[in-house]
C-alpha positions as a printed Julia matrix, in Angstrom:
131×3 Matrix{Float64}:
 131.12  39.43    6.74
 131.0   42.18    9.27
 132.34  45.51    8.25
 135.84  46.3     9.39
 137.99  49.25    9.78
 141.41  47.9     8.69
 142.66  45.6     6.26
 144.07  43.55    8.83
 140.57  42.89   10.53
 139.11  42.56    7.03
 142.08  39.87    6.05
 141.33  38.14    9.68
 137.58  37.4     8.55
 138.64  34.51    6.44
 139.98  30.95    6.5
 143.55  30.73    7.21
 144.55  29.46    3.56
 142.39  32.49    2.17
 144.02  34.69    4.47
 147.63  33.73    3.46
 146.71  34.51   -0.12
 144.99  37.71    0.54
 148.1   38.67    2.31
 150.21  37.88   -0.69
 147.9   40.07   -2.96
 148.42  42.8    -0.63
 152.45  42.52   -0.51
 152.45  42.18   -4.03
 150.27  45.68   -4.52
 152.7   47.02   -1.9
 155.78  46.01   -3.46
 154.28  47.4    -6.93
 153.32  50.76   -5.53
 155.28  51.37   -2.02
 153.81  55.0    -2.0
 150.3   54.13   -1.76
 148.15  54.59    1.21
 145.8   51.97    2.49
 142.28  51.91    3.88
 138.82  50.39    3.66
 136.6   51.84    0.99
 133.08  50.26   -0.03
 133.95  47.56    2.2
 136.94  46.16    0.56
 140.67  46.91    1.36
 142.02  49.62   -0.93
 145.03  51.08   -1.85
 145.11  55.01   -3.06
 147.43  57.14   -4.69
 147.12  61.06   -4.2
 143.76  60.67   -2.65
 142.6   58.73   -5.47
 142.0   55.12   -5.61
 144.08  53.03   -7.17
 143.14  49.31   -6.76
 140.94  47.35   -4.63
 141.07  43.65   -3.75
 138.39  41.24   -2.01
 138.05  38.04   -1.09
 135.09  35.6    -1.5
 134.55  32.01   -0.85
 135.9   30.85   -3.87
 137.88  33.44   -5.63
 139.87  36.52   -4.9
 138.81  39.86   -7.02
 141.02  42.98   -8.01
 139.41  46.07   -9.39
 139.55  47.88  -11.65
 141.25  45.97  -14.06
 142.19  47.02  -17.83
 140.57  44.18  -19.52
 140.29  45.97  -23.18
 144.06  46.97  -22.81
 145.9   45.15  -25.68
 148.81  44.11  -23.39
 145.88  42.31  -20.87
 143.03  41.2   -23.15
 144.57  37.89  -23.68
 145.71  37.1   -19.98
 142.56  38.46  -18.47
 140.39  36.55  -20.85
 141.18  33.25  -19.19
 139.76  34.64  -15.98
 136.05  35.32  -15.07
 134.83  38.83  -14.09
 133.14  41.9   -15.24
 134.01  44.69  -17.6
 136.55  45.81  -14.63
 137.03  43.02  -12.57
 138.98  40.04  -12.42
 138.36  36.85  -10.07
 141.16  34.69   -9.36
 139.65  31.08   -8.53
 141.06  29.94   -4.77
 141.99  26.77   -6.13
 144.26  27.82   -9.02
 147.55  29.33   -8.75
 147.23  33.42   -8.31
 149.16  35.44  -10.98
 150.76  37.57   -8.73
 153.21  38.61  -11.59
 150.06  39.55  -13.37
 148.54  41.62  -10.31
 152.17  43.93  -10.48
 151.76  44.53  -14.17
 148.0   45.35  -13.19
 149.08  47.95  -10.66
 151.56  49.28  -12.55
 149.56  49.91  -15.5
 146.99  51.72  -12.83
 149.85  53.69  -11.46
 150.65  54.97  -14.9
 146.63  55.51  -15.85
 146.92  57.66  -12.57
 150.04  59.75  -13.77
 148.53  60.65  -16.78
 145.25  61.48  -15.31
 146.86  63.88  -12.81
 149.02  65.54  -15.59
 146.09  65.9   -17.9
 144.32  67.32  -14.94
 147.07  69.88  -14.09
 147.64  70.92  -17.69
 143.78  71.49  -17.92
 144.17  73.68  -14.69
 146.96  75.84  -15.92
 144.96  76.26  -19.09
 141.97  77.21  -17.25
 143.95  79.76  -15.3
 145.51  81.5   -18.34
 142.19  82.31  -20.02
């Protein structure tokens, strides 16, 4: 696949059936994180919050992946266990139904992680400034 500058261009490089699934993934993430920005990062569609990446998705010949996913979080362990992927990835096969509700919950989890990280960072900054 050639390098692209926009998510629309990225998705346009796939067969029609895959394009529709990628657009559905994109819409699902957008609904779960309406304030997120969109860009291409590391050659993949990326959603960002507060200048930090929130979630990536990518299309492949036989699957769609999202990154990072909370494989070790107890609320996702069993569900994500039925899908292949690395420590922080999940692969949804194109020949099976894509679990859009699971993607929504993963995005919500990632947004909560981001809020907690931002809160902890601002607390450390305030603490560091008072010493």
